[in-house]
C-alpha positions in Angstrom: 0.0 0.0 0.0 2.9 2.4 0.5 2.8 5.2 -2.0 -0.9 4.8 -2.5 -2.3 6.7 0.5 -5.7 8.0 -0.3 -5.4 10.9 2.2 -5.4 13.5 -0.6 -8.5 11.9 -2.2 -10.2 11.8 1.2 -9.6 15.4 1.8 -10.9 16.2 -1.7 -14.0 14.1 -1.0 -14.6 15.8 2.3 -14.3 19.3 0.6 -16.9 18.1 -1.9 -19.1 16.8 0.9 -18.8 20.0 2.8 -20.2 21.8 -0.2 -23.1 19.2 -0.4 -23.8 18.2 3.2 -27.3 17.1 2.2 -25.8 14.3 0.2 -23.5 12.9 2.8 -26.1 13.3 5.5 -28.6 11.4 3.3 -26.1 8.6 2.9 -25.4 8.3 6.6 -29.1 8.7 7.5 -29.8 5.6 5.4 -26.9 3.7 7.0 -28.3 4.6 10.4 -31.8 3.3 9.4 -30.4 0.0 8.1 -28.1 -0.4 11.2 -31.0 0.2 13.6 -33.3 -2.1 11.7 -30.7 -4.9 11.8 -29.4 -4.5 15.3 -31.5 -2.1 17.4 -31.2 1.5 18.5 -28.7 1.0 21.3 -25.1 1.6 20.1 -23.7 -0.2 23.1 -25.3 -3.4 21.7 -25.0 -2.7 18.0 -21.4 -2.5 16.6 -22.6 -1.6 13.1 -24.5 1.4 14.5 -21.4 2.5 16.5 -19.4 2.4 13.2 -22.0 4.5 11.4 -22.1 7.0 14.3 -18.3 7.3 14.1 -18.6 7.9 10.4 -21.2 10.5 11.0 -19.0 12.4 13.5 -16.0 12.2 11.1 -18.3 14.0 8.6 -19.3 16.7 11.1 -22.9 15.5 11.4 -24.3 17.2 14.5 -25.1 15.0 17.5 -28.8 16.0 17.6 -29.1 15.0 13.9 -27.6 11.6 14.6 -29.9 11.1 17.6 -33.0 12.1 15.6 -32.0 9.7 12.9 -31.7 6.8 15.4 -35.0 7.7 17.0 -36.8 8.0 13.7 -35.4 4.7 12.5 -36.4 3.0 15.8 -39.9 4.3 15.7 -40.4 4.0 11.9 -39.1 0.5 11.2 -41.8 -0.4 8.8 -41.9 2.8 6.7 -39.0 2.5 4.2 -37.3 -0.7 3.5 -33.8 0.0 2.0 -32.2 -2.8 0.1 -28.4 -3.0 -0.4 -27.3 -3.6 -4.0 -23.7 -3.8 -5.4 -22.9 -3.0 -9.0 -19.6 -3.8 -10.7 -18.3 -2.5 -14.0 -15.6 -0.9 -16.1 -14.6 2.7 -16.7 -12.1 4.0 -19.4 -9.0 1.9 -20.1 -10.3 -1.1 -18.1 -10.5 0.8 -14.8 -12.5 -1.3 -12.2 -15.5 0.3 -10.4 -17.6 -1.0 -7.6 -20.8 0.8 -6.6 -22.7 0.2 -3.3 -26.3 1.5 -3.1 -29.1 1.5 -0.6 -32.4 1.9 -2.3 -36.2 1.6 -2.0 -36.5 1.3 -5.8 -34.2 -1.2 -7.5 -35.3 -0.3 -11.0 -34.6 3.4 -10.5 -31.1 2.8 -9.0 -30.1 0.3 -11.7 -31.1 2.7 -14.4 -29.2 5.6 -12.9 -26.1 3.5 -12.3 -26.1 2.2 -15.9 -26.7 5.7 -17.2 -23.6 7.0 -15.2 -21.4 4.3 -16.7 -22.7 4.8 -20.2 -22.3 8.5 -20.2 -18.6 8.0 -19.1 -17.9 5.5 -21.8 -18.0 2.6 -19.4 -20.3 -0.4 -18.8 -21.8 -2.3 -16.0 -20.6 -5.9 -15.8 -21.7 -9.0 -14.0 -21.4 -9.7 -10.3 -17.8 -10.6 -9.5 -16.4 -9.2 -12.7 -14.1 -6.7 -10.8 -14.5 -7.3 -7.1 -11.7 -10.0 -7.2 -9.3 -7.1 -7.9 -10.1 -5.6 -4.5 -9.6 -6.7 -0.9 -12.2 -5.8 1.7 -10.4 -4.0 4.5 -11.1 -1.8 7.5 -9.2 1.4 6.7 -8.4 4.2 9.1 -6.6 7.4 8.0 -5.0 9.7 10.5 -3.7 13.2 9.6 -0.2 13.6 11.0 -0.8 17.3 11.7 -3.8 16.4 14.0 -2.0 13.5 15.8 0.5 14.3 18.5 1.3 10.7 19.4 4.6 9.1 18.4 4.3 6.9 15.3 5.6 3.8 17.1 3.2 4.2 20.0 0.3 4.7 17.6 1.4 1.6 15.6 1.5 -0.5 18.8 -2.0 0.6 19.9 -3.4 -0.3 16.4 -1.6 -3.7 16.2 -2.4 -4.6 19.8 -6.1 -4.0 19.0 -6.0 -6.3 16.0 -4.8 -4.2 13.0 -3.1 -6.1 10.1 -0.9 -3.3 8.8 0.3 0.2 9.7 1.7 2.4 6.9 3.4 5.8 7.5 3.0 8.2 4.6 4.3 11.7 4.2 1.3 13.4 5.6 -0.7 10.6 7.2 -0.9 7.2 8.8 -2.9 4.4 7.3 -4.2 1.5 9.4 -5.6 -1.6 7.7 -7.7 -4.3 9.5 -9.7 -7.3 8.6 -13.4 -6.3 8.4 -14.3 -8.2 11.6 -11.5 -6.4 13.5 -12.3 -2.9 12.3 -14.6 -1.9 15.2 -12.2 -3.0 17.9 -9.3 -1.1 16.3 -11.4 2.1 15.8 -12.6 2.0 19.3 -9.1 1.5 20.7 -8.0 4.6 18.9 -11.1 6.5 20.0 -10.3 5.5 23.6 -6.9 7.3 23.2 -8.6 10.4 21.7 -6.8 9.9 18.4 -8.5 12.0 15.7 -9.4 10.1 12.5 -9.9 11.7 9.1 -11.7 8.6 7.9 -12.6 5.3 9.4 -14.6 2.8 7.4 -14.7 -0.7 5.9 -13.7 -0.2 2.3 -12.5 -2.0 -0.8 -8.8 -1.6 -1.3 -7.5 -2.1 -4.9 -4.7 -4.8 -5.3 -3.3 -2.8 -8.2 -3.9 0.7 -9.7 -4.6 1.8 -13.2 -3.2 5.1 -14.5 -5.1 7.2 -17.0 -2.9 9.3 -19.2 -5.3 10.2 -22.0 -7.2 13.5 -21.2 -10.4 12.1 -22.7 -10.2 9.0 -20.5 -9.8 11.2 -17.4 -12.8 13.3 -18.3 -14.9 10.2 -18.9 -13.8 8.7 -15.6 -14.6 11.9 -13.7 -18.0 12.0 -15.5 -18.9 8.5 -14.2 -17.7 9.3 -10.7 -19.5 12.7 -10.6 -22.8 11.2 -11.8 -22.6 8.4 -9.2 -21.8 11.0 -6.5 -24.9 12.9 -7.4 -27.2 9.9 -7.0 -28.7 9.8 -3.5 -29.1 6.0 -3.7 -25.3 5.5 -4.1 -23.6 5.0 -0.8 -20.0 4.4 -1.8 -17.9 4.0 -4.9 -14.6 2.2 -5.1 -12.2 2.2 -8.1 -8.6 1.4 -8.9 -7.8 4.6 -10.8 -4.6 6.0 -9.6 -5.6 9.7 -9.4 
């Protein structure tokens, strides 16, 4: 992973999200609803909900908004039934793209996702066509400027809590975990009051694809922008080396 820290991309995404908080809050609101439906409204007994709350706080969602979302989901369990769907496909020059969505209308979401790929010169493929090129990992990014702890001490806390890997980049630390160990590692860092730029279970590419053609870059950005604008889309993973 060294040399492929996504810190710059995460900062870029957060800036985009800050300009469109309605989008990121919609995404997290749906994740809260699903987590509450699956495991109840008490974060102490629902690790998935704890993870979503941590994500909400990392995106500066106010505590009262989080609390309202939990209460609404707990009292409204029968109203909207969100279904998780994953799409896989290809962008320009064989780039691999994975799209995770939560939707109450599969046909609408499928149409929008296919439209995004088509307009960017890509195409949706079959299940499994690109996911084998990624590893599912818990990923935690820490900004060096915000963390006063010594790198060795930070690494030991992460590894003792169950992390698989600790990578020091120029401007950040990256901690990788198995998906099942993610919550324990994140909570160990929280207990030490270590600020996290990002903390989520993600899909990490095994290899990256460079786009050198200006037209390919425009097309790839077109796909990603259209997916980003779709409220049903929760997350997008790709192996484009931006």
